[in-house]
TORFI-764851 format. One record per atom (N, C-alpha, C): residue in one letter; x, y, z. Coordinates in steps of 0.1 Angstrom, whole numbers, padded with zeros to 4 digits, always signed. Example, Ala and Ser with C-alpha at 12.3 -4.5 7.8 and 13.67 -1.06 7.14 Angstrom:
% residues 2
A+0132-0057+0078/A+0123-0045+0078/A+0132-0033+0078/S+0128-0022+0071/S+0137-0011+0071/S+0129+0000+0079/
This chain:
% residues 77
X+0008-0012+0000/X+0000+0000+0000/X+0009+0013+0000/X+0019+0012+0008/X+0028+0024+0009/X+0035+0027-0005/X+0039+0016-0011/X+0046+0018-0024/X+0037+0024-0035/X+0024+0020-0034/X+0014+0025-0044/X+0012+0040-0041/X+0011+0044-0028/X+0008+0058-0025/X+0020+0066-0029/X+0032+0061-0026/X+0044+0069-0030/X+0045+0071-0045/X+0042+0060-0053/X+0041+0061-0067/X+0031+0072-0072/X+0019+0071-0066/X+0009+0081-0070/X+0014+0095-0066/X+0021+0097-0055/X+0026+0110-0050/X+0036+0115-0060/X+0045+0107-0065/X+0055+0111-0075/X+0048+0116-0088/X+0038+0108-0092/X+0031+0111-0105/X+0024+0125-0103/X+0017+0127-0092/X+0009+0139-0089/X+0019+0151-0088/X+0031+0149-0082/X+0040+0159-0080/X+0046+0164-0094/X+0049+0154-0103/X+0054+0158-0116/X+0043+0165-0124/X+0031+0160-0123/X+0019+0167-0130/X+0017+0181-0125/X+0018+0183-0112/X+0016+0196-0106/X+0027+0206-0111/X+0040+0201-0111/X+0050+0209-0116/X+0048+0213-0131/X+0044+0204-0139/X+0041+0207-0153/X+0030+0217-0155/X+0019+0215-0147/X+0008+0224-0149/X+0011+0238-0144/X+0019+0239-0134/X+0023+0253-0129/X+0032+0259-0139/X+0041+0252-0145/X+0050+0258-0155/X+0042+0262-0168/X+0031+0255-0171/X+0024+0258-0183/X+0016+0271-0182/X+0013+0275-0169/X+0005+0287-0167/X+0013+0300-0171/X+0005+0310-0177/X+0012+0322-0181/X+0014+0331-0169/X+0025+0339-0170/X+0028+0349-0160/X+0018+0360-0159/X+0014+0365-0147/X+0004+0375-0145/X+0011+0389-0144/X+0024+0390-0141/X+0030+0403-0139/X+0043+0404-0147/X+0048+0416-0148/X+0060+0418-0155/X+0069+0427-0146/X+0080+0421-0141/X+0090+0429-0134/X+0086+0431-0119/X+0093+0440-0113/X+0091+0443-0099/X+0078+0451-0097/X+0074+0460-0105/X+0062+0467-0103/X+0050+0458-0105/X+0050+0448-0113/X+0040+0439-0115/X+0038+0430-0103/X+0050+0427-0096/X+0049+0418-0084/X+0043+0425-0073/X+0044+0439-0072/X+0038+0446-0061/X+0023+0448-0064/X+0019+0453-0075/X+0005+0455-0078/X-0002+0443-0084/X+0005+0434-0089/X-0001+0422-0095/X-0008+0413-0085/X-0002+0412-0073/X-0007+0404-0062/X-0021+0409-0058/X-0022+0423-0057/X-0034+0428-0052/X-0045+0427-0063/X-0042+0428-0075/X-0052+0425-0086/X-0056+0411-0086/X-0048+0402-0084/X-0051+0388-0083/X-0060+0385-0071/X-0057+0391-0060/X-0064+0389-0048/X-0078+0394-0048/X-0080+0406-0054/X-0093+0412-0055/X-0101+0408-0067/X-0095+0400-0076/X-0103+0395-0087/X-0105+0404-0099/X-0096+0414-0101/X-0098+0423-0112/X-0096+0416-0126/X-0087+0406-0125/X-0084+0398-0138/X-0090+0384-0136/X-0100+0381-0144/X-0106+0368-0144/X-0099+0359-0154/X-0097+0347-0149/X-0090+0337-0158/X-0100+0332-0169/X-0096+0331-0181/X-0105+0326-0192/X-0098+0316-0200/X-0106+0307-0206/X-0100+0297-0215/X-0091+0288-0209/X-0079+0286-0215/X-0069+0277-0211/X-0064+0280-0197/X-0063+0293-0193/X-0058+0297-0180/X-0068+0292-0169/X-0081+0293-0172/X-0091+0288-0162/X-0089+0273-0160/X-0087+0265-0171/X-0086+0251-0170/X-0073+0247-0162/X-0062+0254-0165/X-0050+0251-0158/X-0051+0255-0143/X-0058+0266-0141/X-0060+0270-0127/X-0068+0259-0119/X-0078+0254-0125/X-0086+0244-0118/X-0079+0231-0117/X-0071+0227-0127/X-0063+0215-0126/X-0052+0217-0115/X-0047+0228-0113/X-0037+0231-0103/X-0043+0229-0089/X-0055+0234-0087/X-0062+0233-0075/X-0064+0218-0071/X-0069+0211-0081/X-0072+0197-0079/X-0059+0189-0075/X-0049+0191-0083/X-0036+0184-0081/X-0030+0188-0068/X-0031+0201-0063/X-0025+0205-0051/X-0033+0198-0039/X-0046+0197-0040/X-0054+0191-0029/X-0050+0176-0029/X-0049+0170-0041/X-0045+0156-0041/X-0031+0153-0036/X-0022+0163-0039/X-0009+0162-0033/X-0009+0162-0018/X-0016+0171-0013/X-0017+0173+0002/X-0023+0160+0008/X-0034+0155+0003/X-0040+0143+0008/X-0031+0131+0007/X-0024+0129-0004/X-0015+0118-0006/X-0003+0119+0003/X+0002+0131+0006/X+0013+0133+0015/X+0009+0128+0029/X-0003+0132+0033/X-0008+0128+0046/X-0010+0113+0047/X-0015+0107+0036/X-0017+0092+0036/X-0003+0085+0037/X+0006+0090+0029/X+0020+0083+0029/X+0025+0084+0043/X+0024+0095+0050/X+0029+0096+0063/X+0022+0087+0073/X+0009+0086+0071/X+0000+0078+0080/X+0004+0063+0079/X+0005+0058+0066/X+0008+0044+0064/X+0023+0041+0066/X+0032+0051+0067/X+0046+0049+0070/X+0047+0045+0085/X+0039+0050+0093/X+0040+0048+0108/X+0035+0034+0111/
């Protein structure tokens, strides 16, 4: 059971890295880093199309990563 969970964790980790790298950048330079975070937080820019799909896949994979990490730790003990 532990080996299966570790294998799934590695697959999900690689998929999460790929999906994050496929997403487009939201800001340009230092000024975008300061104001871009506030725009993202308050929802001035809505994700559309492929960005929306990648954002949802990222959320699903990150939750799956978290759950698998807890399960691997639980079954290791």
